VEXFI-898085 format. One record per residue (C-alpha): x, y, z; residue in one letter. Coordinates in steps of 0.2 Angstrom, whole numbers, padded with zeros to 4 digits, always signed. Example, Ala and Ser with C-alpha at 12.3 -4.5 7.8 and 13.67 -1.06 7.14 Angstrom:
  east north    up res
 +0062 -0022 +0039   A
 +0068 -0005 +0036   S
This chain:
  east north    up res
 -0079 +0600 +0694   M
 -0073 +0605 +0677   Q
 -0077 +0594 +0660   K
 -0062 +0591 +0650   A
 -0058 +0596 +0634   I
 -0066 +0585 +0618   D
 -0073 +0583 +0598   G
 -0090 +0590 +0605   N
 -0079 +0608 +0617   S
 -0086 +0624 +0609   Q
 -0077 +0642 +0610   V
 -0085 +0658 +0611   H
 -0075 +0670 +0604   I
 -0083 +0689 +0606   S
 -0085 +0700 +0590   V
 -0077 +0710 +0599   Q
 -0062 +0703 +0605   F
 -0060 +0699 +0587   L
 -0057 +0716 +0579   I
 -0048 +0721 +0593   K
 -0035 +0706 +0588   S
 -0037 +0709 +0570   M
 -0034 +0728 +0574   I
 -0020 +0723 +0587   G
 -0011 +0714 +0571   L
 -0012 +0725 +0559   S
 -0005 +0740 +0569   M
 +0011 +0727 +0571   L
 +0012 +0721 +0552   I
 +0011 +0740 +0553   A
 +0027 +0743 +0563   A
 +0035 +0730 +0555   Y
 +0033 +0735 +0538   Y
 +0039 +0757 +0545   N
 +0057 +0748 +0555   I
 +0060 +0738 +0539   Q
 +0057 +0756 +0527   M
 +0068 +0763 +0541   K
 +0083 +0751 +0540   F
 +0082 +0756 +0524   A
 +0083 +0768 +0521   S
 +0095 +0774 +0533   L
 +0106 +0756 +0524   D
 +0104 +0769 +0507   R
 +0110 +0785 +0520   N
 +0126 +0775 +0523   I
 +0128 +0770 +0508   G
 +0128 +0789 +0501   D
 +0139 +0792 +0516   L
 +0153 +0781 +0513   E
 +0152 +0789 +0494   D
 +0156 +0808 +0496   K
 +0170 +0799 +0512   V
 +0177 +0790 +0496   T
 +0174 +0808 +0482   V
 +0179 +0816 +0497   L
 +0197 +0807 +0502   T
 +0201 +0805 +0482   A
 +0200 +0827 +0483   S
 +0210 +0829 +0498   V
 +0226 +0817 +0491   E
 +0226 +0829 +0475   G
 +0225 +0841 +0486   M
 +0240 +0838 +0497   E
 +0249 +0832 +0480   Q
 +0248 +0852 +0478   E
 +0252 +0858 +0492   H
 +0267 +0847 +0491   I
 +0272 +0854 +0475   K
 +0270 +0871 +0478   E
 +0280 +0865 +0496   L
 +0293 +0862 +0486   E
 +0294 +0875 +0475   E
 +0294 +0890 +0489   T
 +0310 +0878 +0493   V
 +0318 +0879 +0480   Q
 +0314 +0896 +0477   E
 +0321 +0902 +0494   Q
 +0338 +0892 +0491   K
 +0340 +0900 +0477   S
 +0337 +0916 +0484   L
 +0349 +0911 +0499   L
 +0362 +0905 +0487   Q
 +0362 +0924 +0476   K
 +0364 +0935 +0494   I
 +0375 +0920 +0500   G
 +0370 +0915 +0514   F
 +0370 +0895 +0508   K
 +0383 +0888 +0496   K
């Protein structure tokens, strides 16, 4: 029959098992740390990309405004040329 666990019970842990469990725990901690660092790096990269998108959006808007002005000037020039040759009044 098996003995019940009481205050006089002894637990035997081999040194080899203790070393393996310490190495396993160390590996888990290192993996957690690496994952946290990777997430922090990805978060910084996303922030940088958001900033670049904002700058590019502003740049494109400026370019669009310049292009619209150029088109308006071209339309005005074409209207004046058409009026000069008599196609449009």
